[in-house]
C-alpha positions in Angstrom: 0.0 0.0 0.0 1.3 3.4 -1.0 0.4 6.2 1.4 1.1 9.9 1.4 3.5 11.0 4.2 2.1 13.3 6.8 2.4 13.6 10.6 1.0 10.1 11.1 3.9 8.3 9.3 6.7 10.9 8.8 8.9 9.2 11.4 8.6 5.8 9.6 9.3 7.5 6.2 12.4 9.2 7.8 13.6 5.8 9.1 13.4 4.3 5.6 15.0 7.3 4.0 17.8 7.4 6.5 18.7 3.7 6.3 18.5 3.5 2.5 20.3 6.9 1.9 23.1 5.9 4.2 23.6 2.5 2.5 23.4 4.0 -1.0 26.0 6.6 -0.3 28.4 4.5 1.8 30.8 3.6 -1.0 31.7 7.2 -1.9 30.9 9.4 1.2 32.9 9.7 4.4 31.7 7.9 7.4 31.2 11.3 9.2 29.0 12.6 6.4 27.0 9.3 6.4 26.5 9.6 10.1 24.9 13.0 9.8 21.9 11.5 8.0 20.1 10.3 11.1 16.4 9.5 11.2 15.8 12.9 13.0 17.6 14.8 10.3 15.8 13.0 7.5 12.5 13.7 9.2 13.3 17.4 9.2 14.4 17.1 5.5 11.1 15.4 4.6 9.0 17.9 6.6 10.7 20.8 4.9 10.2 19.3 1.4 6.5 18.8 2.2 6.2 22.4 3.5 7.7 23.6 0.2 5.2 21.7 -2.0 6.6 18.2 -2.5 4.4 15.2 -1.9 6.2 12.4 -0.2 5.0 8.8 -0.4 5.7 5.7 1.7 5.3 2.1 0.4 4.8 -0.5 3.1 7.5 0.9 5.4 10.0 -0.3 2.7 10.5 2.5 0.2 9.9 6.3 -0.2 9.7 8.7 -3.0 8.8 12.4 -3.4 7.2 14.2 -6.3 7.2 18.0 -6.8 5.2 18.9 -10.0 6.9 16.5 -12.4 10.2 16.2 -10.6 10.7 12.7 -9.0 13.2 12.7 -6.1 14.2 10.7 -3.0 13.4 7.2 -4.4 15.0 4.9 -1.8 14.3 1.3 -0.9 15.6 -0.4 2.2 18.7 -2.5 1.3 17.2 -5.8 2.3 14.1 -5.2 0.1 15.9 -4.1 -3.1 15.4 -6.1 -6.3 12.0 -7.3 -5.2 9.9 -4.9 -7.3 9.2 -2.2 -4.7 11.3 0.5 -6.3 9.6 -0.3 -9.7 6.1 -0.1 -8.1 6.9 3.2 -6.4 8.5 4.6 -9.6 5.3 3.7 -11.6 3.3 5.5 -8.9 5.5 8.5 -8.9 5.3 8.8 -12.7 1.4 8.7 -12.4 1.6 11.6 -10.0 3.5 13.9 -12.4 1.6 16.7 -14.1 4.0 16.9 -17.1 6.9 15.0 -18.5 8.5 13.2 -15.5 12.2 14.1 -14.8 14.7 13.1 -12.1 18.3 13.6 -11.2 20.7 10.9 -10.1 24.3 10.8 -9.1 26.4 9.9 -12.1 28.0 6.9 -10.3 24.6 5.4 -9.4 24.5 2.8 -12.2 21.8 0.7 -10.6 19.4 3.6 -10.6 20.3 4.5 -14.1 19.5 0.9 -15.2 16.1 1.0 -13.4 15.2 4.3 -15.0 16.2 3.3 -18.5 14.1 0.2 -18.2 11.1 2.5 -17.6 11.9 4.6 -20.7 13.8 7.4 -19.0 16.7 8.9 -21.0 19.6 11.1 -20.1 18.9 14.7 -21.2 22.5 15.9 -21.2 22.0 18.3 -18.3 24.4 18.0 -15.4 24.9 19.6 -12.0 28.1 19.5 -10.1 27.7 18.1 -6.6 31.4 18.1 -5.8 34.5 18.8 -7.8 34.5 15.0 -8.7 30.8 14.1 -8.8 27.9 15.3 -10.9 24.2 14.7 -10.9 22.7 13.8 -14.3 19.1 14.5 -15.4 16.8 11.9 -16.9 13.4 12.5 -18.5 10.7 10.0 -19.4 10.5 10.4 -23.1 7.2 10.2 -25.1 5.0 11.3 -22.2 2.8 14.2 -21.9 0.6 15.6 -19.0 -0.7 12.8 -16.7 -3.5 14.8 -15.2 
């Protein structure tokens, strides 16, 4: 079941986000930076995103995603639950929530995410944003789609 994140379940969404974010960044971030991404910090992060217009969704206390207009962000699945279809289900749902052509940004070194998004028809747009002097984010867009609502 996919539910919108609000005051009832924000702590659970933050737990999922924290665990999955830490694991996904462990290979290329310092231990100190990883440790900053506590459940409490991620709860504040989610609350701020919601306050600024994003809609956050939680799937079975296993995965989270946010959608702001047609920008999909924060798709994270608990490590033990990856490769079981939860990320795909949440991505399909997020796409259905977009008002125009869905777009998203991923770290250029996140080959697993790139593979998932390409399977769904997302293509690199060529746009990049520098995150550090050695790491960029790259934009993907779902080609061949128009307004969903």
